[in-house]
DOLONU-32614 format. One record per residue (C-alpha): z, y, x; residue number from 1. Coordinates in Angstrom, 2 decimals. Each point is the difference from the previous one (the first is absolute). Layout:
<pts>
Z, Y, X, resi
Z, Y, X, NUM
...
</pts>
This chain:
<pts>
Z, Y, X, resi
7.93, 14.56, -9.31, 1
2.58, -3.12, 0.14, 2
2.63, 0.36, -2.37, 3
3.76, -0.66, 1.02, 4
0.13, -3.18, -1.94, 5
-3.12, -1.23, 1.65, 6
1.36, 0.83, 3.41, 7
3.22, -2.09, -1.15, 8
-2.09, -2.81, -1.21, 9
-2.05, 0.16, 3.53, 10
3.42, -0.34, 1.97, 11
1.40, -2.96, -2.03, 12
-3.29, -1.96, -0.20, 13
-0.12, 0.32, 3.98, 14
3.31, -1.18, 0.25, 15
-0.83, -2.87, -2.06, 16
-3.00, -0.67, 2.25, 17
2.07, 0.28, 3.17, 18
2.33, -2.98, -1.29, 19
-3.05, -1.80, -0.78, 20
-1.39, 0.12, 3.58, 21
3.56, -0.58, 1.15, 22
0.17, -2.94, -1.80, 23
-3.39, -1.27, 1.40, 24
1.25, 0.80, 3.55, 25
3.13, -1.93, -0.78, 26
-1.77, -3.05, -1.50, 27
-2.61, 0.06, 2.96, 28
0.82, 2.13, 3.24, 29
-3.16, 0.90, 1.79, 30
0.56, 0.92, 3.82, 31
-1.41, 2.68, 2.11, 32
-0.56, -2.07, 2.82, 33
-3.09, 0.40, 1.69, 34
-1.41, 2.86, -2.41, 35
-0.96, 3.31, 1.60, 36
1.48, 2.60, -2.49, 37
-0.58, 3.67, 0.43, 38
3.65, 1.24, 0.16, 39
1.40, -3.22, 1.04, 40
1.15, 1.46, 3.17, 41
1.80, 2.75, -1.41, 42
2.05, -2.28, -2.39, 43
0.82, -2.32, 3.12, 44
3.53, 1.37, 0.07, 45
0.50, -1.61, -3.50, 46
0.87, -3.76, -0.89, 47
-3.02, -1.98, -0.61, 48
1.35, -0.61, -3.74, 49
0.14, 3.67, -0.44, 50
-3.70, 0.53, 1.33, 51
-1.31, -2.83, -2.17, 52
1.65, 1.31, -2.99, 53
-1.47, 3.36, 0.53, 54
-3.64, -1.30, 0.66, 55
0.28, -2.80, -2.99, 56
2.22, 1.63, -2.43, 57
0.53, 3.71, 0.19, 58
-3.95, 0.87, 0.87, 59
-1.40, -2.03, -2.78, 60
2.68, 1.55, -2.27, 61
-0.88, 3.51, 1.10, 62
-4.01, -0.93, -0.50, 63
0.87, -0.67, -3.68, 64
2.18, 3.11, -0.38, 65
-2.71, 2.31, 1.25, 66
-2.89, -1.61, -1.62, 67
2.02, 0.38, -3.50, 68
0.75, 3.45, 0.65, 69
-3.67, 0.78, 0.54, 70
-0.91, -1.92, -2.94, 71
2.89, 1.62, -2.28, 72
-2.01, 3.32, 0.50, 73
-2.80, -1.43, -2.24, 74
1.45, -2.82, -1.97, 75
3.12, -1.13, -1.75, 76
2.92, -1.99, 1.38, 77
-1.23, -3.47, -1.31, 78
-3.52, 0.42, 0.83, 79
0.79, 1.62, 3.46, 80
2.70, -3.00, 0.94, 81
-2.41, -2.71, -1.20, 82
-2.63, 1.29, 2.71, 83
2.18, 0.54, 2.44, 84
1.32, -3.59, -0.08, 85
-3.51, -1.52, -0.33, 86
-0.93, 2.15, 3.19, 87
2.76, -1.23, 2.18, 88
0.04, -3.46, -1.31, 89
-3.17, -0.89, 2.09, 90
-1.23, -3.26, 1.72, 91
-2.58, -0.33, 2.18, 92
-2.90, -2.07, -1.38, 93
2.10, -0.62, -3.20, 94
0.08, 2.72, -2.65, 95
1.91, 0.21, -3.10, 96
-2.84, -0.77, -2.29, 97
-0.50, -3.49, 2.01, 98
3.83, -0.50, -0.57, 99
-0.10, 0.65, -3.92, 100
-2.99, -2.41, -0.24, 101
1.61, -2.69, 1.90, 102
3.28, 0.42, -2.00, 103
-1.81, -0.77, -3.11, 104
-2.93, -2.33, 0.76, 105
1.18, -1.49, 3.39, 106
3.35, -0.27, 0.68, 107
0.14, -2.16, 2.80, 108
-2.23, 2.48, 2.08, 109
3.05, 2.24, 0.19, 110
0.99, -2.20, 2.98, 111
-2.51, 1.73, 1.94, 112
1.62, 3.27, -0.55, 113
2.98, -1.28, 2.41, 114
-2.52, 0.62, 2.93, 115
-0.95, 3.31, -0.96, 116
1.30, 3.21, 1.71, 117
1.58, 2.84, -1.61, 118
-1.72, 2.96, 1.83, 119
2.57, 2.39, 0.27, 120
2.63, -2.71, 1.26, 121
-2.49, -1.44, 2.47, 122
-1.52, 3.07, 1.50, 123
2.71, 2.51, 0.97, 124
-2.36, 2.35, 1.93, 125
-2.05, 0.05, -3.13, 126
3.12, 0.71, -2.33, 127
1.15, 2.75, 2.10, 128
-3.53, 1.55, 0.25, 129
-0.28, -0.26, -3.98, 130
3.57, 1.53, -0.63, 131
-1.22, 3.19, 2.23, 132
-3.42, 0.08, -1.69, 133
1.62, 0.05, -3.34, 134
2.72, 2.56, 1.08, 135
-2.83, 2.54, 1.47, 136
-2.19, -0.36, -3.08, 137
3.29, 0.94, -2.17, 138
0.60, 3.16, 2.21, 139
-3.74, 0.90, -0.66, 140
0.66, -0.54, -3.79, 141
3.27, 2.27, 0.19, 142
-1.54, 3.23, 1.44, 143
-0.66, 2.50, -2.45, 144
-0.69, 3.27, 1.91, 145
-2.28, -1.30, 2.65, 146
0.71, 2.32, 2.74, 147
-1.18, -0.05, 3.25, 148
2.74, -1.59, 1.79, 149
0.39, -2.49, -2.79, 150
-3.60, -1.11, 0.47, 151
0.62, -0.07, 3.80, 152
2.91, -2.02, -0.29, 153
-1.75, -2.64, -1.99, 154
-2.91, -0.19, 1.90, 155
2.04, -0.42, 3.04, 156
1.90, -2.66, -1.67, 157
-3.56, -1.78, -1.09, 158
-1.06, 0.16, 3.57, 159
3.29, -1.54, 1.60, 160
-0.58, -2.75, -2.35, 161
-2.62, -1.22, 2.22, 162
2.33, -0.98, 2.37, 163
1.17, -2.94, -2.42, 164
-3.34, -0.29, -1.78, 165
-3.29, 1.73, 0.85, 166
-1.64, -1.34, -3.05, 167
2.84, 1.15, -2.29, 168
-0.18, 3.38, 1.39, 169
-3.68, 0.26, -0.38, 170
0.39, -0.82, -3.85, 171
3.22, 2.53, -0.07, 172
-2.02, 2.64, 1.79, 173
-3.04, -0.21, -2.33, 174
2.12, 0.08, -3.09, 175
2.20, 3.05, 1.32, 176
-3.40, 1.90, 0.97, 177
-1.40, -0.41, -3.41, 178
3.36, 0.59, -2.07, 179
1.26, 2.85, 2.19, 180
-3.31, 2.00, -0.09, 181
-0.74, -0.43, -3.73, 182
3.85, 0.83, -0.63, 183
-0.61, 3.07, 2.05, 184
-3.01, 0.93, -1.87, 185
1.72, 0.02, -3.15, 186
3.19, 1.70, 1.17, 187
-2.14, 2.85, 1.66, 188
-3.45, -0.26, -1.76, 189
-1.43, 0.86, 3.46, 190
-2.65, -2.36, 1.05, 191
0.08, 1.05, 3.58, 192
3.54, -0.46, 0.53, 193
-0.29, -3.44, -1.56, 194
-2.94, -0.94, 2.36, 195
2.36, 1.40, 2.92, 196
2.91, -2.44, -0.99, 197
-2.52, -2.88, 0.02, 198
-1.53, 0.81, 3.40, 199
3.58, 0.84, 1.19, 200
1.24, -3.45, -0.91, 201
-2.91, -1.81, 1.54, 202
-0.08, 1.90, 3.39, 203
3.97, -0.27, 0.40, 204
-0.65, -4.03, -0.53, 205
-2.66, -0.03, 2.32, 206
1.80, 1.86, 2.79, 207
3.24, -2.01, -0.73, 208
-1.91, -3.42, 0.36, 209
-1.55, 1.15, 3.14, 210
2.81, 1.00, 1.78, 211
2.07, -3.05, -0.94, 212
-2.95, -2.39, 0.11, 213
1.92, -2.10, 2.22, 214
2.91, -0.73, -2.43, 215
-1.89, -0.74, -2.80, 216
0.40, -3.23, -2.14, 217
-3.40, -1.28, 0.10, 218
0.35, -3.81, -0.33, 219
1.82, -0.09, -3.42, 220
1.83, -2.79, -1.09, 221
-1.87, -3.19, -1.82, 222
0.69, -1.28, -3.33, 223
-2.74, -2.42, -0.76, 224
-1.57, -0.48, -3.27, 225
1.16, 3.16, -1.99, 226
-3.30, 0.91, -0.99, 227
-3.59, -0.93, 0.35, 228
-2.82, 2.63, -0.52, 229
-2.42, -0.77, -2.65, 230
-1.65, 1.91, -2.87, 231
2.70, -1.10, -2.21, 232
2.72, 1.60, 2.34, 233
-1.54, 3.64, -0.53, 234
-0.50, -0.81, -3.84, 235
3.54, -1.06, -0.58, 236
1.71, 2.42, 2.27, 237
-2.10, 3.35, 0.04, 238
-2.67, -0.08, -2.95, 239
2.21, -1.46, -2.76, 240
2.79, 2.47, 0.04, 241
-2.68, 2.91, 0.01, 242
-2.00, -1.72, -2.92, 243
3.19, -0.51, -1.92, 244
1.44, 3.34, 0.48, 245
-3.31, 1.50, -0.85, 246
-0.14, -2.04, -3.20, 247
3.60, 1.13, -0.79, 248
-1.31, 3.83, 0.82, 249
-2.42, -0.11, -2.91, 250
1.90, -2.38, -2.57, 251
3.07, 2.20, 0.40, 252
-1.67, 3.30, 0.70, 253
2.33, 0.84, 3.13, 254
0.14, 3.19, 1.48, 255
-2.12, -0.39, 3.45, 256
1.98, 2.88, 1.40, 257
3.08, -2.11, -0.45, 258
-1.57, -3.37, 0.93, 259
-1.05, 1.78, 3.34, 260
3.32, 1.93, 0.83, 261
2.52, -2.66, -1.09, 262
-2.01, -3.02, 1.87, 263
-1.40, 1.85, 3.20, 264
2.13, -1.83, 2.33, 265
-0.98, -3.36, -1.51, 266
-3.63, 0.77, 0.07, 267
0.09, 1.87, 3.45, 268
1.84, -3.39, 1.39, 269
-2.80, -2.18, -1.84, 270
-2.92, 2.15, 1.71, 271
1.92, -0.81, 3.13, 272
0.34, -3.53, -0.52, 273
-3.75, -0.17, -0.72, 274
-1.07, 2.01, 2.99, 275
1.72, -2.51, 2.49, 276
-0.73, -3.04, -2.20, 277
-3.71, 0.68, 0.57, 278
0.48, 0.50, 3.81, 279
1.70, -3.32, 0.33, 280
-2.53, -1.83, -2.18, 281
-2.21, -0.21, 2.97, 282
2.60, -2.34, 1.85, 283
-0.15, -3.61, -0.39, 284
1.92, -1.72, -2.96, 285
2.85, -1.22, 2.54, 286
0.59, 3.81, 0.76, 287
1.80, 0.24, -3.44, 288
3.11, -1.13, 1.43, 289
0.09, 3.46, 1.62, 290
3.47, 1.75, -0.96, 291
-1.98, 2.88, -1.95, 292
-0.22, -2.32, -3.00, 293
3.58, -0.12, -0.57, 294
0.00, 3.49, -1.15, 295
-2.53, -0.80, -2.76, 296
1.82, -3.23, -0.71, 297
3.24, 1.45, -0.37, 298
-0.37, 3.27, -1.31, 299
-3.55, 1.80, -0.45, 300
-1.53, -2.23, -2.57, 301
3.14, 0.32, -2.16, 302
-0.48, 3.61, -0.21, 303
-3.61, 0.05, -1.19, 304
1.26, -1.44, -3.37, 305
2.79, 2.49, -0.64, 306
-2.19, 2.57, -1.73, 307
-1.21, -2.78, -2.13, 308
3.47, -1.17, -0.97, 309
1.42, 3.53, -0.26, 310
-2.51, 1.04, -2.77, 311
0.52, -3.36, -1.81, 312
4.06, 0.68, -0.11, 313
-0.59, 3.68, -0.67, 314
1.64, 1.01, -3.55, 315
-2.64, 0.32, -2.60, 316
-0.71, 3.64, -1.53, 317
1.22, 0.79, -3.49, 318
-3.60, 0.24, -1.05, 319
-0.71, -3.48, 1.06, 320
3.10, -1.43, -1.53, 321
-0.38, 1.90, -3.46, 322
-3.88, -0.50, -0.40, 323
-0.63, -3.49, -1.14, 324
-3.61, -1.33, 1.16, 325
-0.91, -3.07, 1.75, 326
-0.12, 1.75, 3.50, 327
3.22, 1.27, -0.28, 328
1.59, -3.14, -1.11, 329
-1.58, -1.71, 3.23, 330
1.42, 2.80, 1.84, 331
3.81, -0.58, -1.36, 332
-0.46, -3.83, 0.31, 333
-1.02, 0.53, 3.78, 334
3.20, 2.27, 0.32, 335
2.39, -2.32, -1.60, 336
-1.40, -2.89, 2.11, 337
0.63, 2.08, 3.64, 338
3.08, 1.35, -1.38, 339
2.37, -1.96, -2.67, 340
-1.64, -3.34, 1.21, 341
0.12, 0.95, 3.62, 342
3.76, -0.73, -0.09, 343
-0.67, -3.73, -0.87, 344
-3.09, -0.85, 2.33, 345
1.20, 2.04, 2.91, 346
3.56, -1.36, 0.03, 347
-1.48, -3.37, -0.02, 348
-2.32, 0.68, 2.94, 349
3.02, 1.37, 1.69, 350
1.59, -3.39, -0.24, 351
-2.91, -1.67, 0.91, 352
-0.20, 2.24, 3.03, 353
3.43, -1.05, 0.76, 354
-0.85, -3.50, -0.09, 355
-2.97, 0.51, 1.79, 356
1.96, 1.20, 2.73, 357
2.91, -2.45, 0.27, 358
-1.70, -3.32, -0.95, 359
-1.13, -0.57, 3.88, 360
3.72, -0.24, 0.84, 361
0.31, -2.91, -2.51, 362
-2.44, -2.36, 1.53, 363
</pts>
């Protein structure tokens, strides 16, 4: 449950983000001429400047707002903000780690950053799709009762999302099938009912796709060089988070029921991501420019480390604080690093991310 203070901070930080994107737009206006945008025809009644601000200022800011809101369900404000900023400040083929390396060891190479594209600003269709994907995901997380009409509405929304992004709707539908069926099982303690929900979601989606197959967005929108499939891709983004949370499970003696229940949506999304990634693995490397990979790039891969950060920042029990031994000393040191010290290094990272965002405007 997000507190009133966190909601307030969410609004304030989003306002700041909006002004930053407005500054970027004023410094370097981007025209929509020649771009085919989903809802462009609807917005044609408005002045072109208003439409550009809508796509290049408002939508990126709303993406930050929704993503931060999701993260605040699990993390404190500073961690949620840092991950949200890192998510929206993304360049094709030039990541933040590369920027830090060049900033310290190869400063002259920063000139190349001027030619990199900020994905959220260069691809309005993807920005719009990403905002809707995050919004539907947030709706899924906000449901408590899981009544039949709620399940139907969310299944309908994921199905409709195929009009904008078929690959994105597959990720969302697999996630929703897993998450909703398990939640129904927990609430009703009825395996048959849970199975019915799983089958219902699948049948609904298949029928919807068949009826509206002529209107689906199958081609996607290319963003080159986001990822390249390799063994390290699966190790870094899938295996590593699982190994780390498993180590924390034994090290901190985490309640498995809490781990499963609290982070069920995240692991459901991970399973969905793995299934679709394995499917795309059979394609040529050039196919990795496909729009599907935007969702892991901006959103999914950051979620997989949330359980790890959550338990590393979680307050220690009085037993650990009072009983002095080597193991408890290590736990206390880890807690201090991810809490008290985080105010310093996360603030520094936020400043560097802001520089990372603005640097191209200066060349």
